[in-house]
All heavy atoms as an XYZ file, in Angstrom:
852
protein
N       0.865     -1.174      0.071
C      -0.004     -0.009     -0.040
C       0.911      1.233      0.026
O       1.849      1.302      0.750
C      -0.872     -0.033      1.260
C      -1.960      1.085      1.248
C      -3.049      0.848      0.263
O      -3.171     -0.239     -0.272
N      -4.004      1.892      0.048
N       0.546      2.179     -0.849
C       1.333      3.320     -1.004
C       0.777      4.457     -0.179
O      -0.448      4.706     -0.228
C       1.486      3.893     -2.508
C       2.089      5.170     -2.636
C       2.169      2.777     -3.342
N       1.622      5.213      0.560
C       1.099      6.329      1.260
C       1.775      7.561      0.623
O       2.866      7.635      0.283
C       1.505      6.289      2.765
C       0.865      5.175      3.598
C       1.526      3.871      3.426
O       2.769      3.758      3.440
N       0.747      2.783      3.342
N       0.851      8.639      0.529
C       1.303      9.835     -0.090
C       1.103     10.939      0.784
O      -0.012     11.137      1.410
C       0.495     10.147     -1.408
C       0.499      9.010     -2.561
C      -0.365      9.469     -3.648
C       2.024      8.930     -2.960
N       2.162     11.751      1.047
C       2.094     12.922      1.928
C       2.422     14.106      1.053
O       3.449     14.257      0.682
C       3.062     12.703      3.113
C       3.027     13.940      4.052
C       2.830     11.465      4.018
N       1.513     15.055      1.058
C       1.605     16.248      0.353
C       1.843     17.408      1.285
O       1.332     17.419      2.492
C       0.282     16.603     -0.350
C      -0.016     15.489     -1.364
C      -1.529     15.246     -1.574
O      -2.297     15.670     -0.670
O      -1.956     14.872     -2.681
N       2.472     18.449      0.827
C       2.714     19.682      1.566
C       3.015     20.798      0.591
O       3.133     20.549     -0.710
C       3.914     19.469      2.429
O       5.084     19.227      1.690
N       2.958     22.023      1.145
C       3.230     23.225      0.378
C       2.164     24.090     -0.078
O       2.357     25.037     -0.604
N       1.030     23.670      0.241
C      -0.213     24.577     -0.167
C      -0.259     25.740      0.761
O       0.393     25.833      1.763
N      -1.158     26.687      0.447
C      -1.388     27.774      1.295
C      -2.026     28.961      0.497
O      -2.634     28.791     -0.542
N      -1.918     30.142      1.121
C      -2.551     31.395      0.560
C      -1.423     32.141     -0.020
O      -0.339     32.437      0.573
C      -3.155     32.151      1.704
C      -3.858     33.464      1.254
C      -4.932     33.299      0.286
C      -4.205     34.194      2.561
N      -1.704     32.599     -1.317
C      -0.795     33.442     -1.973
C      -1.439     34.401     -2.883
O      -2.614     34.226     -3.371
C       0.224     32.504     -2.902
C      -0.618     31.784     -4.084
C       1.339     33.301     -3.521
N      -0.854     35.552     -3.053
C      -1.423     36.617     -3.930
C      -1.256     36.231     -5.446
O      -0.259     35.561     -5.767
C      -0.741     37.870     -3.670
C      -1.227     38.587     -2.393
C      -0.833     40.081     -2.304
O       0.280     40.409     -2.735
N      -1.704     40.877     -1.658
N      -2.130     36.765     -6.211
C      -1.973     36.489     -7.666
C      -0.648     36.996     -8.196
O      -0.164     38.002     -7.719
C      -3.206     37.184     -8.335
N      -0.058     36.293     -9.025
C       1.217     36.462     -9.483
C       2.357     35.903     -8.679
O       3.557     35.838     -9.126
N       2.048     35.365     -7.499
C       3.071     34.668     -6.714
C       3.402     33.294     -7.007
O       2.791     32.839     -8.087
N       4.136     32.611     -6.165
C       4.563     31.323     -6.479
C       4.320     30.344     -5.257
O       4.433     30.820     -4.066
C       6.005     31.233     -6.808
O       6.299     31.916     -8.053
N       4.097     29.067     -5.522
C       4.146     28.088     -4.416
C       4.692     26.818     -5.061
O       4.783     26.550     -6.191
C       2.734     27.682     -4.021
C       1.950     28.687     -3.099
C       0.469     28.218     -2.945
C       2.641     28.683     -1.750
N       5.273     25.948     -4.152
C       5.858     24.700     -4.551
C       5.180     23.571     -3.748
O       5.279     23.596     -2.505
C       7.317     24.740     -4.357
C       8.034     23.526     -4.956
C       9.503     23.649     -4.676
N      10.275     22.690     -5.601
C      11.286     21.794     -4.994
N      11.524     21.904     -3.645
N      11.921     21.110     -5.776
N       4.494     22.681     -4.377
C       3.904     21.590     -3.763
C       4.855     20.332     -3.729
O       5.555     20.155     -4.712
C       2.591     21.255     -4.459
C       1.620     22.370     -4.653
C       0.342     21.780     -5.264
C       1.267     22.882     -3.206
N       4.761     19.579     -2.688
C       5.632     18.385     -2.609
C       4.739     17.181     -2.406
O       3.697     17.381     -1.600
C       6.685     18.503     -1.559
O       7.573     19.603     -1.922
N       5.023     16.121     -2.776
C       4.497     14.787     -2.520
C       5.463     13.730     -2.430
O       6.252     13.420     -3.321
C       3.441     14.507     -3.623
S       2.631     12.871     -3.449
N       5.496     13.103     -1.225
C       6.351     12.023     -0.958
C       5.630     10.581     -0.858
O       4.651     10.492     -0.119
C       7.147     12.219      0.330
N       6.090      9.698     -1.681
C       5.375      8.363     -1.664
C       6.188      7.355     -0.915
O       7.431      7.276     -1.004
C       5.215      7.865     -3.100
N       5.520      6.516     -0.074
C       6.181      5.502      0.657
C       5.425      4.301      0.766
O       4.209      4.364      0.454
C       6.627      6.137      2.104
O       5.410      6.443      2.727
N       5.967      3.248      1.287
C       5.206      2.070      1.551
C       5.085      1.081      0.418
O       4.411      0.037      0.573
N       5.931      1.283     -0.581
C       5.725      0.307     -1.717
C       7.221     -0.018     -2.307
O       7.995      0.865     -2.359
C       4.924      0.811     -2.875
O       4.948     -0.088     -4.010
N       7.456     -1.273     -2.682
C       8.663     -1.605     -3.258
C       8.694     -1.370     -4.770
O       9.731     -1.450     -5.397
C       9.019     -3.076     -2.940
O       8.019     -3.883     -3.525
C       9.110     -3.306     -1.489
N       7.596     -1.008     -5.287
C       7.423     -0.823     -6.678
C       7.571      0.649     -7.005
O       6.839      1.523     -6.434
C       6.032     -1.258     -7.223
O       5.818     -0.931     -8.519
N       8.511      0.975     -7.944
C       8.776      2.383     -8.259
C       7.602      2.867     -9.083
O       7.033      2.189     -9.999
C       9.959      2.484     -9.054
O      10.353      3.784     -9.429
N       7.146      4.111     -8.828
C       5.972      4.758     -9.577
C       6.273      4.754    -11.050
O       7.322      5.135    -11.453
C       5.881      6.111     -8.953
C       6.509      6.039     -7.593
C       7.645      5.029     -7.767
N       5.193      4.359    -11.815
C       5.262      4.534    -13.235
C       4.999      5.931    -13.648
O       5.726      6.592    -14.287
C       4.367      3.597    -13.902
C       4.616      2.211    -13.723
O       5.837      1.735    -13.797
O       3.709      1.389    -13.489
N       4.015      6.524    -13.049
C       3.553      7.959    -13.374
C       3.307      8.635    -12.028
O       2.769      7.862    -11.067
C       2.392      8.134    -14.288
O       1.200      7.576    -13.648
C       2.672      7.483    -15.591
N       3.657      9.848    -11.908
C       3.331     10.711    -10.775
C       2.800     11.926    -11.309
O       3.194     12.556    -12.258
C       4.649     10.997     -9.910
C       5.369      9.739     -9.484
S       6.722     10.108     -8.422
C       5.958     10.345     -6.856
N       1.593     12.411    -10.678
C       0.877     13.396    -11.332
C       0.231     14.379    -10.097
O       0.167     13.918     -9.054
C      -0.264     12.902    -12.189
N      -0.045     15.462    -10.597
C      -0.862     16.434     -9.730
C      -2.279     16.774    -10.474
O      -2.244     16.987    -11.605
C      -0.156     17.728     -9.560
C       1.087     17.615     -8.644
C       2.296     17.482     -9.045
C       1.017     17.681     -7.194
N       3.042     17.320     -7.885
C       2.266     17.459     -6.822
C      -0.031     17.835     -6.202
C       2.640     17.461     -5.411
C       0.341     17.829     -4.923
C       1.583     17.681     -4.470
N      -3.270     16.584     -9.632
C      -4.691     16.944    -10.108
C      -5.126     18.050     -9.157
O      -4.483     18.356     -8.097
C      -5.639     15.782    -10.021
C      -5.433     14.696    -11.078
C      -4.357     13.918    -11.112
C      -6.490     14.522    -12.006
C      -4.126     12.963    -12.138
C      -6.327     13.541    -13.039
C      -5.144     12.746    -12.949
O      -5.083     11.744    -14.005
N      -6.121     18.735     -9.607
C      -6.781     19.784     -8.860
C      -8.253     19.687     -8.911
O      -8.795     19.303     -9.966
C      -6.251     21.089     -9.088
C      -6.600     21.660    -10.481
C      -5.903     22.984    -10.647
N      -6.266     23.568    -11.937
C      -5.689     24.691    -12.462
N      -4.690     25.326    -11.796
N      -6.048     25.111    -13.678
N      -8.917     20.178     -7.849
C     -10.354     20.272     -7.919
C     -10.841     21.475     -7.337
O     -10.651     21.685     -6.086
C     -11.073     19.015     -7.204
C     -12.567     18.978     -7.294
C     -13.112     17.652     -6.815
O     -12.386     16.808     -6.263
N     -14.286     17.343     -7.215
N     -11.437     22.385     -8.036
C     -12.021     23.578     -7.519
C     -13.394     23.329     -7.063
O     -14.114     22.435     -7.458
C     -11.963     24.659     -8.601
N     -13.883     24.252     -6.133
C     -15.274     24.141     -5.665
C     -16.266     23.963     -6.809
O     -16.324     24.854     -7.662
C     -15.426     25.313     -4.794
C     -14.053     25.658     -4.344
C     -13.200     25.328     -5.534
N     -17.106     23.026     -6.795
C     -18.158     22.931     -7.762
C     -17.712     22.327     -9.153
O     -18.419     22.263    -10.053
N     -16.507     22.018     -9.251
C     -15.898     21.467    -10.454
C     -15.415     20.125    -10.349
O     -15.047     19.616     -9.244
C     -14.785     22.410    -10.971
C     -15.320     23.815    -11.378
C     -14.213     24.630    -12.051
C     -14.754     26.036    -12.469
N     -13.739     26.831    -13.160
N     -15.143     19.435    -11.516
C     -14.647     18.093    -11.513
C     -13.060     18.107    -11.260
O     -12.447     19.157    -11.636
C     -14.877     17.385    -12.877
C     -16.382     17.014    -13.012
C     -16.624     16.137    -14.206
O     -15.946     16.270    -15.256
N     -17.521     15.256    -14.146
N     -12.559     17.113    -10.798
C     -11.108     16.968    -10.629
C     -10.467     16.957    -12.054
O     -10.939     16.303    -12.875
C     -10.755     15.714     -9.844
C      -9.290     15.721     -9.360
C      -9.046     14.503     -8.392
N      -9.796     14.760     -7.138
C      -9.647     13.966     -6.156
N      -8.719     12.946     -6.107
N     -10.333     14.137     -4.925
N      -9.393     17.685    -12.158
C      -8.764     17.784    -13.486
C      -7.243     17.528    -13.307
O      -6.642     17.794    -12.352
C      -8.945     19.137    -14.146
C      -8.416     20.313    -13.463
C      -8.568     21.518    -14.212
O      -9.113     21.568    -15.291
O      -8.218     22.571    -13.660
N      -6.616     16.990    -14.343
C      -5.244     16.719    -14.498
C      -4.509     18.132    -14.696
O      -4.852     18.924    -15.534
C      -4.798     15.864    -15.579
C      -3.379     15.646    -15.761
C      -2.730     14.883    -14.670
C      -3.152     14.895    -17.147
N      -3.527     18.415    -13.791
C      -2.678     19.540    -13.971
C      -1.386     19.257    -14.674
O      -1.003     19.936    -15.606
C      -2.301     20.156    -12.574
C      -1.396     21.309    -12.612
C      -3.696     20.466    -11.787
N      -0.688     18.180    -14.210
C       0.542     17.834    -14.788
C       0.994     16.400    -14.385
O       0.516     15.905    -13.372
C       1.639     18.774    -14.293
N       1.626     15.716    -15.274
C       2.085     14.286    -15.003
C       3.569     14.125    -15.513
O       3.853     14.776    -16.491
C       1.133     13.407    -15.721
C       1.070     13.619    -17.309
C       1.448     11.896    -15.367
N       4.261     13.331    -14.799
C       5.612     12.949    -15.113
C       5.704     11.449    -15.185
O       5.326     10.757    -14.196
C       6.674     13.611    -14.236
C       6.428     13.275    -12.776
C       8.071     13.323    -14.689
N       6.309     10.940    -16.136
C       6.474      9.495    -16.293
C       7.861      9.026    -15.683
O       8.561      9.860    -15.142
C       6.418      9.011    -17.723
O       7.631      9.450    -18.470
N       7.961      7.776    -15.580
C       9.228      7.192    -15.046
C      10.381      7.518    -15.839
O      11.593      7.587    -15.311
C       9.154      5.599    -14.935
O       8.800      5.217    -16.077
N      10.201      7.884    -17.123
C      11.326      8.296    -18.053
C      11.534      9.724    -18.046
O      12.604     10.269    -18.549
C      10.932      7.858    -19.534
O       9.882      8.615    -19.946
N      10.707     10.471    -17.331
C      10.917     11.955    -17.082
C      10.109     12.781    -18.088
O      10.069     13.996    -17.959
N       9.302     12.123    -19.025
C       8.580     12.970    -19.833
C       7.396     13.624    -19.121
O       6.814     12.995    -18.192
C       8.035     12.150    -21.006
O       7.218     11.072    -20.489
N       6.983     14.691    -19.522
C       5.888     15.555    -18.698
C       4.934     16.045    -19.708
O       4.958     16.110    -20.971
C       6.509     16.772    -18.095
O       7.142     17.567    -19.135
C       7.595     16.315    -17.112
N       3.703     16.190    -19.131
C       2.495     16.723    -19.812
C       1.750     17.628    -18.915
O       1.727     17.393    -17.765
C       1.648     15.509    -20.379
C       0.772     15.937    -21.512
O       0.969     17.031    -22.123
N      -0.179     15.084    -21.761
N       1.208     18.638    -19.566
C       0.561     19.679    -18.681
C      -0.751     20.021    -19.286
O      -1.035     19.983    -20.541
C       1.404     20.997    -18.746
C       2.692     20.850    -18.020
C       3.892     20.472    -18.770
C       2.903     21.106    -16.677
C       5.073     20.408    -18.121
C       4.123     20.887    -16.042
C       5.203     20.615    -16.745
O       6.447     20.519    -16.208
N      -1.637     20.419    -18.405
C      -2.955     21.133    -18.805
C      -2.573     22.347    -19.468
O      -1.721     23.082    -19.104
C      -3.886     21.272    -17.652
N      -3.384     22.730    -20.538
C      -3.167     23.893    -21.301
C      -3.099     25.128    -20.447
O      -2.528     26.057    -20.668
C      -4.158     24.075    -22.430
C      -3.933     23.087    -23.609
O      -2.867     22.516    -23.636
O      -4.884     22.826    -24.391
N      -4.054     25.107    -19.416
C      -4.155     26.185    -18.562
C      -2.925     26.594    -17.659
O      -2.865     27.677    -17.172
C      -5.404     26.087    -17.589
O      -5.184     24.855    -16.796
N      -2.043     25.626    -17.553
C      -0.892     25.881    -16.678
C       0.414     25.827    -17.468
O       1.443     26.082    -16.791
C      -0.874     24.874    -15.438
C      -2.077     24.777    -14.689
C      -0.472     23.431    -15.978
N       0.420     25.510    -18.765
C       1.644     25.419    -19.505
C       2.292     26.813    -19.430
O       1.726     27.843    -19.553
C       1.308     25.060    -20.946
C       0.977     23.678    -21.177
C       0.679     23.372    -22.677
C       0.390     21.824    -22.890
N      -0.097     21.634    -24.312
N       3.736     26.654    -19.151
C       4.547     27.855    -19.099
C       4.577     28.523    -17.766
O       5.362     29.375    -17.499
N       3.692     27.956    -16.822
C       3.588     28.580    -15.439
C       4.058     27.576    -14.438
O       4.596     27.909    -13.465
C       2.238     29.178    -15.181
C       1.814     30.250    -16.128
C       0.543     30.865    -15.638
N      -0.534     30.060    -15.604
C      -1.245     29.658    -14.586
N      -0.960     30.254    -13.392
N      -2.324     28.889    -14.615
N       3.634     26.253    -14.682
C       3.813     25.302    -13.749
C       4.922     24.309    -14.203
O       5.021     23.987    -15.430
C       2.539     24.427    -13.424
C       1.428     25.148    -12.747
C       1.533     26.534    -12.487
C       0.331     24.490    -12.272
C       0.516     27.183    -11.717
C      -0.670     25.065    -11.499
C      -0.607     26.490    -11.381
N       5.609     23.685    -13.356
C       6.669     22.714    -13.664
C       6.622     21.526    -12.711
O       6.639     21.743    -11.437
C       8.116     23.274    -13.745
O       8.164     24.412    -14.473
C       9.077     22.241    -14.079
N       6.476     20.382    -13.263
C       6.433     19.231    -12.537
C       7.795     18.498    -12.615
O       8.349     18.422    -13.632
C       5.255     18.172    -12.941
C       5.168     16.999    -11.973
C       5.546     17.667    -14.357
C       3.855     16.065    -12.151
N       8.288     17.930    -11.506
C       9.496     17.237    -11.486
C       9.425     16.150    -10.477
O       8.527     16.202     -9.495
C      10.694     18.205    -11.276
O      10.558     18.802    -10.012
N      10.275     15.137    -10.602
C      10.388     13.926     -9.712
C      11.758     13.727     -9.224
O      12.644     13.801    -10.039
C       9.710     12.695    -10.199
C      10.319     12.199    -11.343
C       9.382     11.106    -12.040
N       9.358      9.817    -11.209
C       8.575      8.789    -11.448
N       7.740      8.818    -12.448
N       8.608      7.799    -10.676
N      11.904     13.274     -7.984
C      13.096     13.068     -7.501
C      13.345     11.507     -7.352
O      12.527     10.691     -7.696
N      14.615     11.199     -6.989
C      15.078      9.757     -6.993
C      14.350      8.915     -5.859
O      14.244      7.709     -5.947
C      16.532      9.699     -6.787
N      13.789      9.596     -4.901
C      13.203      8.833     -3.794
C      11.637      8.996     -3.815
O      11.076      9.151     -2.814
C      13.706      9.448     -2.478
C      15.339      9.100     -2.313
C      15.719      9.433     -0.919
C      17.215      8.978     -0.769
N      17.708      9.383      0.626
N      11.103      8.833     -4.918
C       9.630      8.816     -5.050
C       8.988     10.032     -4.525
O       7.952      9.987     -3.866
C       9.061      7.473     -4.330
C       9.537      6.304     -5.041
O       9.978      6.231     -6.196
N       9.543      5.193     -4.311
N       9.533     11.115     -4.833
C       8.958     12.458     -4.526
C       8.689     13.208     -5.866
O       9.515     13.125     -6.725
C       9.959     13.269     -3.802
O      10.201     12.489     -2.513
C       9.441     14.525     -3.212
N       7.696     13.878     -5.752
C       7.171     14.673     -7.004
C       6.848     16.108     -6.405
O       6.290     16.306     -5.337
C       6.013     14.155     -7.773
C       4.799     14.010     -6.883
C       5.719     14.809     -9.029
N       7.273     17.099     -7.278
C       7.112     18.439     -6.869
C       6.329     19.162     -8.080
O       6.328     18.788     -9.235
C       8.405     19.260     -6.791
C       9.305     18.705     -5.673
C       9.183     19.009     -4.319
C      10.373     17.902     -5.810
N      10.179     18.403     -3.653
C      10.837     17.587     -4.468
C      10.946     17.126     -6.868
C      12.027     16.783     -4.336
C      11.986     16.309     -6.593
C      12.482     16.068     -5.361
N       5.600     20.194     -7.583
C       4.888     21.054     -8.558
C       5.257     22.455     -8.254
O       4.754     23.053     -7.283
C       3.406     20.886     -8.574
C       2.612     21.540     -9.596
C       2.939     21.015    -11.029
C       1.079     21.543     -9.311
N       6.082     23.031     -9.086
C       6.368     24.499     -9.029
C       5.427     25.285     -9.714
O       5.234     25.155    -10.951
C       7.823     24.703     -9.476
C       8.215     26.148     -9.459
C       8.421     26.669     -7.963
O       8.943     26.106     -7.112
N       8.000     27.842     -7.671
N       4.723     26.078     -9.015
C       3.645     26.902     -9.592
C       4.006     28.381     -9.462
O       4.173     28.968     -8.516
C       2.335     26.705     -8.791
C       1.928     25.258     -8.696
S       0.325     24.948     -7.920
C       0.690     25.590     -6.301
N       4.196     28.976    -10.718
C       4.558     30.366    -10.755
C       3.426     31.276    -11.389
O       2.553     30.623    -12.070
C       5.764     30.557    -11.611
C       6.979     29.876    -10.948
O       7.119     29.852     -9.681
N       7.928     29.374    -11.763
N       3.466     32.552    -11.300
C       2.484     33.357    -11.949
C       1.023     32.879    -11.681
O       0.164     32.681    -12.571
C       2.726     33.478    -13.479
N       0.765     32.544    -10.444
C      -0.455     31.994    -10.002
C      -1.612     33.046    -10.287
O      -1.518     34.217    -10.154
C      -0.433     31.622     -8.567
C       0.263     30.364     -8.275
C       0.677     30.221     -6.804
C      -0.585     29.148     -8.633
N      -2.758     32.420    -10.718
C      -3.919     33.176    -11.014
C      -5.069     32.793    -10.081
O      -4.991     31.761     -9.511
C      -4.385     32.896    -12.327
C      -3.341     33.130    -13.541
C      -3.829     32.749    -14.917
C      -2.741     32.999    -16.015
N      -3.248     32.622    -17.229
N      -6.050     33.687    -10.053
C      -7.253     33.391     -9.139
C      -7.792     32.038     -9.492
O      -8.305     31.298     -8.566
C      -8.294     34.428     -9.266
C      -7.876     35.891     -8.840
C      -9.034     36.927     -9.084
C      -7.433     35.903     -7.420
N      -7.839     31.686    -10.729
C      -8.442     30.413    -11.061
C      -7.699     29.205    -10.862
O      -8.108     28.101    -11.055
C      -8.822     30.559    -12.625
C      -7.619     30.909    -13.567
C      -7.674     32.382    -13.884
O      -7.918     33.136    -13.118
O      -7.281     32.648    -15.137
N      -6.492     29.338    -10.292
C      -5.619     28.238     -9.761
C      -6.152     27.758     -8.378
O      -5.610     26.708     -7.948
C      -4.213     28.590     -9.786
C      -3.635     28.829    -11.199
O      -3.986     28.100    -12.186
O      -2.805     29.781    -11.333
N      -6.964     28.549     -7.775
C      -7.459     28.165     -6.478
C      -8.223     26.871     -6.570
O      -9.142     26.623     -7.341
C      -8.315     29.349     -5.973
O      -7.672     30.437     -5.714
C      -9.092     28.861     -4.646
N      -7.742     25.905     -5.716
C      -8.279     24.551     -5.782
C      -7.619     23.712     -4.736
O      -6.626     24.102     -4.073
C      -8.099     23.874     -7.110
N      -8.052     22.501     -4.418
C      -7.430     21.471     -3.713
C      -6.552     20.663     -4.681
O      -7.128     20.277     -5.781
C      -8.431     20.588     -3.038
C      -9.110     21.231     -1.781
O      -8.585     22.078     -1.187
O     -10.359     20.933     -1.651
N      -5.361     20.538     -4.388
C      -4.375     19.806     -5.352
C      -4.137     18.419     -4.605
O      -3.841     18.306     -3.534
C      -3.153     20.731     -5.409
C      -3.286     21.906     -6.435
C      -4.097     22.936     -6.012
C      -2.719     21.814     -7.639
C      -4.212     24.036     -6.783
C      -2.941     22.895     -8.496
C      -3.656     24.024     -8.034
O      -3.861     25.147     -8.938
N      -4.156     17.465     -5.556
C      -3.948     16.101     -5.134
C      -2.838     15.431     -5.891
O      -2.730     15.545     -7.191
C      -5.180     15.226     -5.375
C      -6.457     15.753     -4.589
C      -7.274     16.714     -5.172
C      -6.728     15.182     -3.372
C      -8.345     17.156     -4.458
C      -7.849     15.619     -2.648
C      -8.672     16.636     -3.168
O      -9.743     17.025     -2.467
N      -2.074     14.778     -5.167
C      -0.983     13.907     -5.781
C      -1.572     12.601     -6.175
O      -2.383     11.936     -5.373
C       0.180     13.861     -4.726
S       1.507     12.712     -5.167
N      -1.187     12.147     -7.242
C      -1.504     10.766     -7.687
C      -0.408     10.020     -8.242
O       0.421     10.471     -8.958
C      -2.585     10.856     -8.916
C      -3.099      9.528     -9.590
C      -3.842      9.867    -10.782
N      -4.522      8.644    -11.372
C      -3.888      7.912    -12.267
N      -2.635      8.181    -12.637
N      -4.562      6.853    -12.813
N      -0.292      8.713     -7.702
C       0.746      7.911     -8.071
C       0.238      6.610     -8.680
O      -0.660      5.999     -8.057
C       1.661      7.523     -6.871
C       2.682      6.351     -7.136
C       2.526      8.870     -6.497
N       0.739      6.098     -9.674
C       0.363      4.793    -10.344
C       1.637      3.886    -10.463
O       2.652      4.372    -10.945
C      -0.244      5.059    -11.744
C      -0.786      3.831    -12.265
C      -1.570      4.017    -13.633
O      -1.719      5.196    -13.953
O      -1.906      3.016    -14.313
N       1.511      2.752     -9.896
C       2.469      1.688    -10.072
C       1.965      0.332    -10.276
O       0.746      0.266    -10.629
C       3.494      1.673     -8.974
C       2.855      1.333     -7.576
O       1.703      0.852     -7.588
N       3.444      1.612     -6.365
N       2.718     -0.707    -10.195
C       2.188     -2.082    -10.531
C       1.113     -2.418     -9.530
O       0.266     -3.439     -9.832
C       3.294     -3.027    -10.487
C       4.361     -2.992    -11.721
C       5.406     -3.935    -11.660
N       6.406     -3.540    -10.622
C       7.373     -4.334    -10.275
N       7.667     -5.361    -10.983
N       8.088     -3.948     -9.226
N       1.065     -1.888     -8.386
C       0.086     -2.169     -7.261
C      -1.211     -1.482     -7.659
O      -2.256     -1.875     -6.945
C       0.564     -1.802     -6.006
C       1.992     -2.596     -5.653
C       2.506     -2.065     -4.297
O       1.777     -1.552     -3.557
O       3.752     -2.337     -4.189
N      -1.303     -0.457     -8.321
C      -2.530      0.235     -8.573
C      -2.363      1.799     -8.562
O      -1.256      2.267     -8.937
N      -3.357      2.464     -8.319
C      -3.483      4.021     -8.282
C      -3.720      4.467     -6.892
O      -4.602      3.951     -6.231
C      -4.474      4.515     -9.304
C      -4.621      5.976     -9.237
C      -4.208      4.072    -10.773
N      -2.897      5.371     -6.513
C      -3.022      5.880     -5.230
C      -3.086      7.430     -5.086
O      -2.469      8.116     -5.985
C      -1.812      5.540     -4.329
C      -1.658      3.976     -4.329
C      -0.827      3.372     -5.317
C      -2.334      3.234     -3.342
C      -0.765      2.061     -5.271
C      -2.132      1.879     -3.393
C      -1.295      1.145     -4.393
N      -3.945      7.961     -4.230
C      -4.116      9.388     -4.074
C      -3.659      9.993     -2.782
O      -3.800      9.246     -1.675
C      -5.580      9.655     -4.273
C      -6.100      9.430     -5.682
C      -6.671      8.319     -6.168
C      -6.175     10.367     -6.793
N      -7.050      8.454     -7.374
C      -6.767      9.685     -7.853
C      -5.892     11.809     -6.868
C      -6.906     10.372     -9.080
C      -6.017     12.385     -8.107
C      -6.622     11.760     -9.186
N      -3.222     11.104     -2.738
C      -2.991     11.832     -1.541
C      -4.260     12.414     -1.007
O      -5.224     12.453     -1.591
N      -4.092     13.030      0.232
C      -5.264     13.585      0.902
C      -5.557     14.991      0.389
O      -6.682     15.475      0.693
C      -4.878     13.713      2.412
C      -4.131     14.857      2.920
C      -2.600     14.683      2.536
O      -2.134     13.643      2.032
N      -1.861     15.712      2.913
N      -4.753     15.580     -0.430
C      -4.956     16.946     -0.899
C      -4.440     18.035     -0.086
O      -4.238     17.930      1.107
N      -3.992     19.016     -0.786
C      -3.441     20.311     -0.077
C      -4.181     21.537     -0.733
O      -4.244     21.502     -2.001
C      -1.995     20.336     -0.169
O      -1.426     21.450      0.592
C      -1.496     20.440     -1.576
N      -4.527     22.436      0.012
C      -5.361     23.510     -0.513
C      -4.417     24.633     -0.955
O      -3.481     25.133     -0.280
C      -6.335     24.011      0.503
C      -7.302     25.123      0.092
C      -8.285     25.345      1.106
O      -7.864     25.814      2.252
N      -9.573     25.336      0.874
N      -4.805     25.142     -2.020
C      -4.069     26.279     -2.716
C      -5.206     27.464     -2.971
O      -6.085     27.214     -3.624
C      -3.357     25.983     -3.960
C      -2.785     27.240     -4.690
C      -2.227     25.045     -3.746
N      -4.940     28.581     -2.326
C      -5.799     29.717     -2.403
C      -5.064     30.905     -3.016
O      -4.030     31.305     -2.401
C      -6.479     30.069     -1.157
O      -7.213     28.946     -0.669
C      -7.427     31.214     -1.388
N      -5.488     31.384     -4.099
C      -4.821     32.630     -4.730
C      -5.763     33.791     -4.584
O      -6.917     33.729     -4.935
C      -4.562     32.314     -6.296
C      -3.953     33.590     -6.880
C      -3.765     31.071     -6.384
N      -5.265     34.821     -3.938
C      -6.149     36.021     -3.698
C      -5.707     37.181     -4.579
O      -4.509     37.199     -5.087
C      -5.888     36.401     -2.251
O      -4.650     36.823     -1.980
N      -6.571     38.038     -4.776
C      -6.330     39.306     -5.599
C      -5.728     40.425     -4.795
O      -5.547     40.415     -3.597
C      -7.607     39.733     -6.176
O      -8.632     40.126     -5.134
């Protein structure tokens, strides 16, 4: 069973930056993909960014050029968020997929104020 611990959310002014972290533990299987999703109030959860085991990345159009996803050697994934906009306000969730299945973190709240 994989445990995911997220951190780094908070309140930031528009135009500011935040860095989210997610550390995966509890599995001997290395993650195939690590991703960040977000869910704003009243909206469906959506993919923000994903990074594969080979390091290839993919981003939602709404965050391209502003957000950067990266993963470390010890099953950690980060999301660097720059030039934050009001519409980036949401709960952000880490998602990890490996041979054992798909696992989600508990979420971390990001609030962007004007």
